[in-house]
C-alpha positions in Angstrom: 29.6 41.7 15.8 27.4 40.6 12.9 28.5 41.4 9.4 27.1 40.3 6.1 29.1 38.9 3.2 28.9 42.3 1.5 30.0 44.4 4.5 32.9 45.8 2.5 35.5 44.9 5.2 38.8 45.1 3.4 41.1 42.1 2.9 44.0 42.1 5.4 47.2 43.6 4.1 49.2 41.0 2.3 46.1 38.8 1.5 45.1 40.1 -1.9 41.6 39.7 -3.3 41.9 37.9 -6.7 42.3 40.4 -9.5 39.1 42.0 -10.7 36.9 40.4 -8.0 35.2 42.3 -5.2 35.3 41.1 -1.6 31.7 39.8 -1.8 32.6 37.7 -4.8 35.6 36.3 -3.1 33.6 35.2 -0.1 31.0 33.6 -2.4 33.8 31.6 -3.9 35.0 30.6 -0.5 31.6 29.3 0.3 31.8 26.8 -2.6 34.9 25.1 -1.2 34.8 22.1 1.1 37.5 20.3 2.9 36.8 16.9 4.5 37.9 16.5 8.2 39.6 13.1 8.8 38.3 11.0 11.7 40.7 9.1 14.0 41.1 5.5 13.2 39.2 2.9 15.3 41.6 1.2 17.6 39.5 -1.8 18.8 37.1 -4.2 17.1 34.7 -3.9 19.9 33.9 -0.3 18.9 34.5 -0.6 15.2 30.7 -0.7 14.4 30.2 2.9 15.4 29.5 5.1 12.3 31.9 8.1 12.2 30.2 11.5 12.4 30.1 13.8 9.4 33.2 15.7 8.5 33.6 19.1 10.3 32.2 22.2 8.8 34.3 23.0 5.8 31.4 25.3 4.9 32.4 27.9 7.6 34.3 30.0 5.1 32.9 33.4 5.4 35.8 35.7 6.4 38.4 32.9 6.1 41.9 34.5 5.8 43.8 31.2 5.5 43.2 27.5 6.0 45.9 24.8 6.3 44.3 21.3 6.3 47.8 19.9 6.9 46.8 16.6 5.2 49.9 16.5 2.9 51.6 13.1 2.7 55.1 14.4 1.9 57.1 17.5 1.3 57.8 20.8 3.2 54.9 22.9 1.8 51.6 23.3 3.7 48.9 24.3 1.2 46.6 27.2 1.9 43.1 25.9 1.0 41.5 29.3 1.5 42.3 30.4 -2.0 44.5 33.2 -0.8 47.7 31.4 -1.9 49.6 31.8 1.3 51.5 28.5 1.5 53.4 27.8 4.7 56.7 25.9 5.3 57.0 22.7 7.2 60.2 22.7 9.3 62.3 20.3 11.3 61.0 17.0 12.8 57.5 17.6 11.4 56.2 14.6 9.3 53.2 15.0 6.9 50.9 12.0 7.7 47.9 12.5 5.4 44.6 12.2 7.2 46.4 11.9 10.6 47.6 15.4 10.2 51.2 16.8 10.6 53.2 14.9 13.2 55.4 17.0 15.4 58.4 15.4 17.1 58.8 18.0 19.8 62.5 18.8 19.0 62.4 21.5 16.2 59.3 20.6 14.2 56.8 23.4 13.4 55.1 25.2 10.6 56.4 28.7 9.6 53.4 30.8 8.5 53.6 34.0 6.3 54.2 37.4 7.9 51.6 40.0 8.9 48.6 37.7 9.2 46.9 39.9 11.8 47.2 43.2 9.9 43.9 45.1 9.9 42.1 42.5 12.0 40.0 44.1 14.7 38.1 40.8 15.1 39.4 37.3 14.8 38.7 33.6 15.0 41.4 30.9 15.2 40.7 27.2 15.1 42.9 24.1 15.1 42.7 20.4 15.7 45.5 19.1 17.9 46.6 15.9 19.6 49.1 16.6 22.4 51.4 13.8 23.3 51.4 12.6 27.0 55.0 13.6 27.5 54.7 17.2 26.3 56.9 19.5 28.3 55.8 22.9 29.4 55.7 25.8 28.6 54.7 25.5 25.0 52.5 27.0 22.3 50.1 25.1 20.1 50.1 28.1 17.7 51.4 31.6 18.1 51.0 34.7 15.8 53.2 37.7 16.7 56.7 38.9 17.2 59.8 38.0 19.2 62.4 40.4 20.6 65.6 38.5 21.3 64.4 35.4 23.2 61.2 37.0 24.5 57.7 37.4 22.9 56.9 41.0 22.0 53.2 41.2 21.1 51.4 38.0 20.1 48.2 35.9 20.1 48.6 32.3 21.2 47.0 29.1 22.5 48.4 26.5 24.8 46.9 23.4 26.4 48.6 24.3 29.7 45.7 25.5 31.8 44.0 25.5 28.3 44.1 29.2 27.4 44.5 31.8 24.7 46.2 35.1 25.4 46.6 38.3 23.4 49.5 40.6 24.4 51.0 43.8 23.2 54.5 43.1 24.8 55.8 40.2 26.9 53.9 37.8 29.2 53.2 40.6 31.7 50.8 42.3 29.1 48.8 39.1 28.4 45.0 39.2 28.5 44.0 35.6 28.9 40.9 33.6 28.3 41.1 30.2 30.0 39.3 27.0 30.8 41.1 26.8 34.1 42.3 23.2 33.5 44.9 21.4 31.4 43.8 20.1 28.0 43.5 16.3 27.8 46.5 14.7 26.1 46.7 11.8 23.7 43.4 12.6 22.0 42.3 14.9 19.2 40.7 18.2 20.2 39.2 21.0 18.2 40.3 24.3 19.8 38.7 27.6 18.7 39.1 31.2 19.9 37.0 34.2 18.9 37.5 37.9 19.7 35.2 40.8 18.8 34.2 44.0 20.6 36.4 43.2 23.6 34.8 39.8 24.2 36.9 36.7 23.8 35.4 33.2 23.9 37.3 30.0 24.2 35.8 26.7 22.8 36.7 23.1 23.1 35.2 20.7 20.6 32.6 23.3 19.7 31.5 24.0 23.3 32.3 27.2 25.1 34.7 26.7 28.1 35.9 30.2 28.8 35.0 33.8 28.3 36.6 37.2 29.0 34.7 40.4 28.4 37.3 43.1 29.0 39.9 42.5 26.4 41.4 45.9 25.3 43.8 44.6 22.7 42.9 43.9 19.1 44.9 41.6 16.8 45.7 44.6 14.5 47.5 46.3 17.4 50.1 43.6 17.6 53.2 45.0 16.0 51.0 47.6 14.4 50.1 44.9 11.9 53.6 43.6 11.4 54.1 40.0 12.7 57.1 38.0 11.7 57.0 35.1 14.2 53.9 33.3 13.1 54.1 29.5 13.8 52.2 26.4 14.4 53.8 24.2 17.1 56.4 26.8 18.1 56.4 29.6 20.7 57.5 33.2 20.2 59.7 32.6 23.3 62.8 30.8 22.2 63.3 29.0 25.5 59.8 27.3 25.4 59.3 23.7 24.3 58.1 22.7 20.9 54.8 21.0 20.5 54.9 17.2 20.5 51.9 15.5 19.0 50.0 16.3 15.8 48.0 19.1 14.2 45.6 19.6 11.4 42.8 21.9 10.0 44.3 25.3 11.1 42.0 28.2 10.3 42.2 32.0 10.7 39.1 34.2 10.2 38.8 38.0 10.1 35.6 37.9 12.2 34.3 36.2 15.3 32.5 33.0 14.4 29.1 32.5 15.9 28.6 29.8 18.5 26.6 27.8 15.9 29.5 28.0 13.5 32.0 27.0 16.1 29.7 24.1 17.1 29.7 23.1 13.4 33.5 23.2 13.2 34.3 21.1 16.3 31.3 19.5 18.0 31.6 15.8 18.8 28.4 13.8 19.3 28.0 11.8 22.5 28.4 8.4 20.7 31.6 9.6 19.0 32.8 10.9 22.4 32.2 7.5 23.9 34.0 5.8 21.0 37.0 8.1 21.4 37.0 7.8 25.2 37.0 4.0 25.1 39.7 4.0 22.4 41.8 6.3 24.6 41.7 4.0 27.7 45.2 2.8 28.7 45.5 0.6 31.8 49.1 -0.2 31.2 50.7 -3.6 31.2 48.0 -6.1 32.4 50.0 -9.3 31.9 51.4 -9.5 35.4 49.2 -7.4 37.8 50.2 -7.3 41.5 48.5 -4.1 42.7 45.1 -2.3 42.4 44.2 -0.9 39.1 43.0 2.7 38.4 39.9 2.4 36.3 38.8 5.8 34.9 35.2 6.7 35.3 35.3 9.6 32.8 37.1 10.0 29.5 39.0 13.0 28.0 35.8 13.7 26.0 33.6 13.6 29.1 31.9 10.3 28.7 30.9 8.4 31.8 32.6 5.0 31.8 31.4 2.0 33.8 33.2 -1.2 34.4 32.3 -4.9 34.7 34.5 -7.7 36.0 34.3 -11.2 34.9 35.6 -12.5 38.2 35.4 -10.0 41.2 37.2 -12.5 43.4 40.4 -11.3 41.8 39.6 -7.9 40.2 36.5 -5.9 41.2 34.7 -3.3 39.0 36.5 -0.6 40.9 39.9 -2.0 40.2 40.7 -3.6 43.6 43.0 -6.6 43.1 43.1 -9.7 45.3 46.0 -11.9 44.4 45.8 -15.7 44.5 47.5 -17.4 47.4 51.3 -18.0 47.3 52.2 -21.0 45.2 48.9 -20.8 43.2 48.6 -20.3 39.5 47.9 -16.8 38.0 44.3 -15.9 37.4 42.9 -14.3 34.2 40.0 -11.8 34.5 38.1 -9.9 31.8 37.4 -6.3 32.6 34.8 -4.6 30.3 34.5 -0.8 30.0 31.2 0.6 28.7 30.1 4.0 27.6 27.0 5.2 25.7 26.1 1.6 24.6 29.7 0.8 23.5 32.1 -1.6 25.1 35.8 -2.5 25.2 37.3 -5.5 26.9 40.7 -5.9 28.7 42.3 -9.1 29.8 44.0 -8.9 33.2 46.4 -11.6 34.5 46.7 -11.4 38.3 49.9 -13.0 39.7 49.7 -15.0 43.0 51.1 -13.5 46.2 54.8 -13.9 46.6 56.2 -16.4 49.0 58.3 -15.1 51.9 61.4 -16.4 50.1 60.6 -14.3 47.0 59.9 -11.2 49.2 63.1 -11.3 51.1 65.2 -12.0 48.0 63.7 -9.1 46.1 63.9 -6.7 49.1 67.6 -7.6 49.7 68.4 -7.0 46.0 66.8 -3.6 46.2 68.9 -2.3 49.1 71.5 0.4 48.4 74.2 2.1 50.6 75.0 5.3 48.7 78.7 6.4 48.3 79.9 3.1 49.9 83.3 3.5 48.3 83.8 7.0 49.7 81.8 7.5 52.9 82.1 11.0 54.2 79.0 11.4 56.4 76.2 9.6 58.1 74.4 6.9 56.1 70.7 6.1 55.5 70.2 2.5 56.7 66.5 1.6 56.2 64.7 -0.6 58.7 61.9 -1.6 56.3 62.2 -2.9 52.7 60.1 -3.9 49.7 57.0 -6.0 50.4 56.8 -4.8 54.0 60.0 -6.7 55.0 62.0 -5.9 58.1 65.6 -4.9 57.7 68.3 -5.0 60.4 72.0 -4.1 60.1 75.3 -5.4 61.6 78.6 -3.5 61.4 82.1 -5.0 61.6 83.4 -1.7 63.2 80.7 -0.1 65.2 83.0 2.7 66.4 83.4 3.7 62.7 79.9 3.0 61.3 77.1 2.2 63.8 74.2 -0.1 63.0 72.0 2.9 62.6 74.3 4.7 60.1 76.2 7.2 62.2 79.8 7.6 60.9 83.0 8.5 62.7 85.7 9.2 60.2 89.4 8.7 60.7 91.4 11.8 61.6 93.2 13.7 58.9 96.4 11.9 57.9 95.2 8.5 59.1 94.3 5.6 56.7 90.8 5.0 55.4 88.7 2.5 57.4 87.3 -0.6 55.8 83.9 -1.6 57.2 81.4 -4.3 56.3 77.7 -3.7 56.8 75.4 -6.8 56.6 71.7 -6.3 56.1 69.3 -9.0 57.2 65.9 -8.9 55.5 63.1 -10.9 57.1 59.5 -11.8 56.2 57.7 -14.6 58.0 60.2 -17.3 58.7 62.5 -16.4 55.8 65.7 -14.4 55.7 68.0 -13.0 53.1 71.4 -11.3 53.8 73.2 -8.6 51.8 76.7 -7.4 52.4 78.1 -4.0 51.7 81.8 -3.2 51.8 82.5 0.4 52.8 85.5 2.7 52.7 85.3 5.5 55.2 87.5 8.4 54.0 89.6 10.3 56.6 88.6 13.8 57.6 90.1 16.7 55.5 92.7 19.0 56.9 91.1 22.0 58.5 91.7 25.2 56.5 90.7 28.8 56.9 88.2 30.3 54.6 89.7 32.9 52.2 86.9 33.6 49.8 83.3 33.0 48.8 81.4 31.2 46.0 78.2 32.7 44.9 75.5 30.4 43.2 72.5 32.1 41.7 70.1 32.3 38.8 69.5 35.4 36.6 65.7 35.5 36.2 63.0 34.4 33.7 63.7 37.1 31.2 66.0 35.0 29.1 65.9 31.4 27.8 68.9 30.4 30.0 68.3 32.6 33.0 66.7 29.9 35.1 69.9 27.7 35.4 72.8 27.8 37.9 75.4 30.5 37.6 78.6 30.9 39.7 80.6 33.9 40.7 83.8 34.1 42.8 84.8 36.7 45.3 88.0 38.6 45.0 89.6 37.0 48.0 87.9 37.7 51.3 86.1 40.8 49.9 82.4 39.7 50.2 81.3 42.7 48.1 83.5 42.3 45.0 82.7 39.5 42.6 83.7 38.1 39.2 81.3 36.1 37.1 82.6 32.6 36.3 82.2 30.5 33.1 82.2 33.7 31.1 78.8 34.5 32.4 77.2 31.3 31.2 75.4 28.7 33.4 77.5 26.1 35.2 74.7 23.6 35.8 71.6 23.2 33.6 68.5 21.2 34.3 67.5 18.3 32.1 64.7 17.0 34.3 61.3 18.2 35.6 60.4 21.6 34.2 64.0 21.9 32.9 64.5 25.2 34.6 66.1 25.7 38.1 65.7 28.7 40.3 66.9 29.6 43.8 70.1 27.4 43.9 71.3 26.7 47.4 74.7 25.2 48.2 75.5 23.6 51.6 78.8 22.2 52.9 78.7 19.0 54.9 79.6 19.3 58.6 82.8 17.3 57.8 83.6 20.0 55.2 84.4 18.0 52.1 81.0 17.2 50.5 78.7 19.7 49.0 75.0 19.5 48.0 73.4 22.0 45.6 69.6 22.0 45.7 67.2 24.1 43.6 63.6 24.8 42.7 62.2 22.8 39.8 60.6 25.7 37.9 60.8 27.4 34.5 58.8 30.7 34.2 60.5 32.0 31.0 57.6 32.5 28.5 55.0 31.4 31.0 54.1 34.1 33.5 51.2 32.2 35.0 52.2 32.4 38.7 48.9 31.1 39.9 49.1 27.9 37.8 52.6 27.0 39.0 51.4 27.3 42.6 48.4 25.0 41.9 50.0 22.4 39.6 53.7 23.1 40.0 56.5 20.6 40.8 56.6 18.7 44.1 60.3 17.9 43.4 63.6 19.6 44.1 66.7 19.3 41.9 69.9 17.9 43.6 73.5 17.8 42.6 76.4 16.8 44.8 80.2 17.3 44.6 83.4 16.8 46.7 85.3 19.7 45.1 82.7 22.3 43.8 83.8 21.5 40.3 82.9 18.0 39.4 79.2 17.5 40.1 77.1 14.4 40.1 74.2 13.6 37.7 71.1 15.7 38.5 68.6 14.0 40.8 64.9 14.9 40.5 63.6 14.1 44.0 60.0 14.4 45.3 59.8 16.0 48.8 56.4 17.6 48.9 53.1 15.7 49.5 50.4 15.2 46.9 48.4 18.0 48.4 51.2 20.5 47.5 50.9 22.8 44.5 54.5 24.0 44.4 57.9 23.4 46.0 59.8 26.7 46.1 63.3 27.8 47.2 64.6 24.7 49.0 67.4 25.3 51.5 69.1 23.2 54.2 70.9 23.4 57.5 72.6 20.6 59.4 71.0 19.7 62.7 73.7 18.2 65.0 71.0 17.0 67.4 69.7 14.4 64.9 72.8 14.0 62.7 71.0 14.9 59.6 70.2 17.9 57.3 66.9 19.8 57.7 65.7 20.7 54.3 63.0 23.4 54.1 60.9 25.0 51.3 57.7 26.8 50.6 54.5 25.0 49.4 50.8 25.8 49.0 49.0 22.9 50.6 45.5 22.1 49.3 42.7 20.1 50.9 42.7 16.4 50.6 39.4 16.5 48.8 40.6 19.1 46.3 42.9 17.0 44.0 42.6 19.6 41.2 44.0 22.2 43.6 41.2 24.6 42.7 40.6 26.1 46.2 42.3 29.0 47.9 45.3 28.6 50.2 48.7 30.2 50.9 52.4 29.3 51.1 53.7 27.8 54.2 57.3 26.7 55.0 57.7 22.9 55.2 60.7 20.8 56.2 61.9 17.2 56.0 65.2 15.6 57.2 67.7 13.7 55.2 71.2 12.3 55.5 72.0 11.9 51.8 69.6 14.2 49.8 68.1 11.0 48.4 65.8 9.7 51.1 63.6 12.2 52.9 61.3 12.0 55.9 57.6 12.9 55.6 57.3 16.7 55.4 56.1 18.8 58.3 54.8 22.3 58.5 57.6 24.6 59.9 56.3 28.2 59.5 52.6 29.0 59.3 51.7 32.5 60.6 48.3 32.4 59.0 49.4 34.1 55.9 51.8 33.4 53.0 55.5 33.2 53.7 58.3 32.0 51.4 62.1 32.0 51.1 63.4 31.1 54.6 67.2 31.0 55.2 69.1 30.1 58.4 72.4 30.8 60.1 73.6 29.7 63.5 75.5 31.9 65.9 76.5 30.7 69.3 73.6 28.5 70.5 70.9 30.2 68.5 69.6 29.8 65.0 68.6 33.0 63.1 65.9 32.6 60.5 65.1 35.1 57.7 61.8 34.8 55.8 59.9 36.8 53.3 56.4 38.1 54.3 54.5 37.4 51.1 51.3 39.3 51.9 50.1 42.1 49.7 51.3 45.5 50.8 48.7 47.6 52.6 48.6 50.2 55.4 47.9 47.4 57.9 50.8 45.2 56.6 53.6 47.7 56.2 56.3 45.0 56.3 54.8 42.8 53.7 57.1 42.0 50.7 60.1 42.5 53.1 62.2 40.2 55.3 61.3 39.1 58.8 64.1 38.0 61.3 63.5 35.4 64.1 65.6 33.3 66.4 65.4 30.0 68.3 67.7 27.6 70.1 66.1 24.7 68.2 66.4 24.5 64.4 63.1 22.7 63.9 61.2 24.8 66.4 57.8 25.9 65.0 57.6 29.1 67.1 60.8 31.2 66.7 61.0 34.5 68.6 60.7 37.8 66.8 63.8 39.8 66.1 62.9 42.4 63.5 60.8 42.9 60.4 60.8 45.3 57.4 64.4 44.5 56.8 65.6 46.4 53.7 62.6 48.8 53.7 63.8 52.3 52.7 66.7 51.0 50.7 64.9 48.6 48.3 61.4 48.6 47.0 60.7 45.0 48.1 62.7 42.0 48.9 62.8 38.2 48.8 65.3 35.3 48.5 67.5 36.3 51.4 70.9 34.6 51.7 72.9 35.1 54.9 76.6 34.4 55.7 79.3 35.4 58.1 82.4 37.4 57.1 85.5 35.2 57.0 87.6 37.9 58.7 85.5 39.7 61.3 82.3 39.6 63.4 80.2 40.8 60.6 77.3 39.2 58.8 76.0 39.9 55.3 72.4 39.5 54.2 71.9 39.7 50.4 68.2 40.5 49.6 66.8 40.0 46.1 65.0 43.2 45.1 62.7 41.3 42.7 61.4 43.5 39.9 64.4 45.8 40.5 68.2 45.3 40.8 68.3 41.7 41.9 70.5 41.1 44.9 71.4 44.1 47.1 73.8 43.5 50.0 73.1 44.5 53.6 75.4 44.0 56.7 75.4 44.1 60.5 77.8 43.5 63.3 75.0 42.4 65.7 72.6 39.6 64.6 70.6 40.0 67.8 69.8 43.7 67.0 67.9 43.1 63.8 69.5 46.2 62.4 70.9 45.9 58.9 72.4 48.7 56.8 72.8 48.6 53.0 76.4 48.0 52.0 78.3 50.6 49.9 80.9 50.2 47.1 79.8 46.8 46.0 80.3 45.0 42.7 77.9 42.1 42.4 77.5 39.9 39.3 75.1 41.0 36.5 71.5 40.3 37.4 72.0 37.9 40.4 68.7 36.5 41.7 67.9 34.3 44.7 70.9 32.1 45.4 73.6 31.3 48.0 77.0 32.7 49.2 79.2 29.9 50.5 82.5 30.7 52.4 85.3 28.6 50.7 89.0 27.9 51.2 91.7 29.4 49.0 92.2 26.0 47.3 88.5 25.7 46.6 88.3 29.3 45.3 91.3 28.8 43.0 89.9 25.5 41.8 86.5 26.9 40.7 88.2 29.9 39.1 90.4 27.6 37.1 87.6 25.3 36.1 85.2 28.1 35.2 87.2 31.1 33.8 
C-alpha cells in the first residue's frame, strides 16, 4: 500500500503528535533524524583491511512509530530515538554495551516496551538487528508485541529464529498465521530481520533480502487485543514457559506502514565483501592444538559466502579437512589452513598429533571402561567387546554362575547374602594389553509380594508452562479407576536437558522386580505449536531416570537413540524380552533420506526399536512397524505366550480410512516380530472423538485388562476395559475418577509398600 507523507493517517493511540504540529510536519521532522548503525568489530588482522560498509538506513523514518537504537552504555532506560518519547525499560540480566547493542544473558533479561503499540495499525513493519548465541534454547521470541493470558499468549505478533518466522495471532499458537523462511536463523552472527504486513500480504526479510512471503493473512495488528497490548517485549516471549533470548539486540524499529523492498534493502542489506568479512570472522574450527581426527571445513558461511580452503601441507591436512596423523613415535606436525572468500583470507594453525602407540591405546581404552551400578547389581550387565581406538575387550569372571563373562546375572535368592564377584577386562591392540578390574556386589532378589495398587505417571499437556513434565497419581488400593494426584498436583520430575520438556512418560519395572526405569519424550511444545518443525528437526534423544523405590530417582540422562536421519523421537516405551535378556525400547520417528540432511522432504512416522540392558547403551535402531503410513504410540503387554501391541493409526481421517486417529490392536508370539497379526482396529471409536497414547495393564485382582486412551484435544485419558484380550472388544469404563488432565503416560501395578511409600513421599 503506497501512502504519501501527507496521507493524513492518524498517529497510533498513545503515540501523540507533538503539540501544534500536523502529521505531515512530524514525518518531515523524522526525516531529518539519523542514527548510525554500528558495525561488528574485526576479529582477525587478515581481514582488517576491509572497509566497513555505510551505516544502515537511518533515513527510513517515514511512518516510524518508535525506534530503540539500544546503544546505551549504562542504565535501565532504552531511549526512543523516533521523537515520540516512548522510553522502554531494560530488565534483568540485560547489559547495555554501546555499539555492540544490548547483551541479553538468557535468564531474565529483556526490554519492556510501552503498552498499546499496535493500536490503530492496519499495516506494520518491524525491524531489528540480532545476534543469537549458539546455545540458545527453544522455544523463544526475539521480540513479541501482544498479550498474555495466564502462562499463554493471547493475541500477538512475534519473530523467532527457530525456523526463522514471524507470526500474527488473535489467540494462542493455534491461531497463528506464519510467514517463514523454512530454516533456522544462523547463530553467533549479526542479522537484520524485517517483517512487513499490508493488505493481507506479509513479507519476511533477512539482511534486506526477501526470504518468505504469505499472501492470505487475515489478521491486522490493530485487531490484537482490540488495540490493547500489555505484553510488549524485546527478548521475551508472551508465553511464560518459553526461553529468554540469549545474545544481543540493537536498532529495533516499528513502523505504521509496510516498508518497500528498497527501504528494507537500505535498512539491512550486506554487500558481498562485507558478507565475506563476517563469514570469515565467524569461522570456528575448535581447538586445533592437538588434532587427531578429520576436520569439518565449512564451504559456506552464515551470510552465504562461498569459502574455499588451502592447505600448507596436504600430507597431514587436506583442503577438505582429511587428517593423516604422523606415525607412532613421531613428532607432531604443524599445518597452516587458509580460508578464502571474495578476495579475503584467514589463516588457521593446525597441530596434528602422531598416531598413538598400541600401549597408549590400550591404556586409554581400559581407563574408559565402566560397569554401571557395580556396587548394587540387580540385572544383566552391558560388557562391551570393543573399546576406544578400535581395541578388543574380553572379560573374565570369578563367579561365572553369578555373573557370566557376557554379562548375564543370576542373583542370590531372597534372604541369602549378597555375592561378591570380580570382573577383569583385558583390552588388546596389536601386541599390547591392559587389564582393568571391577569389584561387583550382586544384590539378593526381593521377596515376592502381591500387587495392591497402581502408580500412574503422565504429563498434562502443552497448555501450561509446567504441563510437559512428569506427574504422579496413586490409585485407591486396587481400584484401577479411582485416583489421587500426588505432590499436590505438581510435577514430580522435571527436565533440565534437551528441550527441557518431557512428554509421554513410561515406567517399566525390571524382571527381577526391584529396579525401575522412567523414559520420556524430549519435547516442549508449550508456546511453540509448530508440529511440522519438531518432526523435521526435533530431538533424537530420550530422557531417562532410574530408581529402586519409585521415590529416589537418579540424575536425568539425555540419551541419543535415533539415527541422524530421524526428525523426531516420540513416546518411547519398553518391554523386557526374555529371549535376549534385555529390554526392547521402541518409539516413533520420521526417517528422512540420507541425502536430505536438512530434512526438507516428505516422510511419515514409523515405529523403531533398539535393545538395552541398562538404558545407557543401546543397539542400532531397527524399523519395527511400517505399514506404509504414519503410526505412533505403540504399547505392549504379554499374556500367556503372546504379545499384544496397541498402536495409533496416524493417518488423516477420511471415508477410506475410518479407523485413522484411533487405536489398532495386533498380536505375535515374538516381541520383535515385524509382522504382528491383526486383532482389531477403531478401538475407542464411538466413545471418544479420537485417540492416542494408549497404556495397557492387567487388573491386580481379576482377569481383566484396562486400556487408557488419550482423547487428545478432548478429555485426556479415558479408560476402557475387557476380559478377553483376544477378542479386540473394549468397552468404556464407568464411574471413574482420573487425575486432572492426564495425558499420555503409564499405569504401573505396585505393591502395598510401594504405594504407601510414594503416597508418603508425594502427598
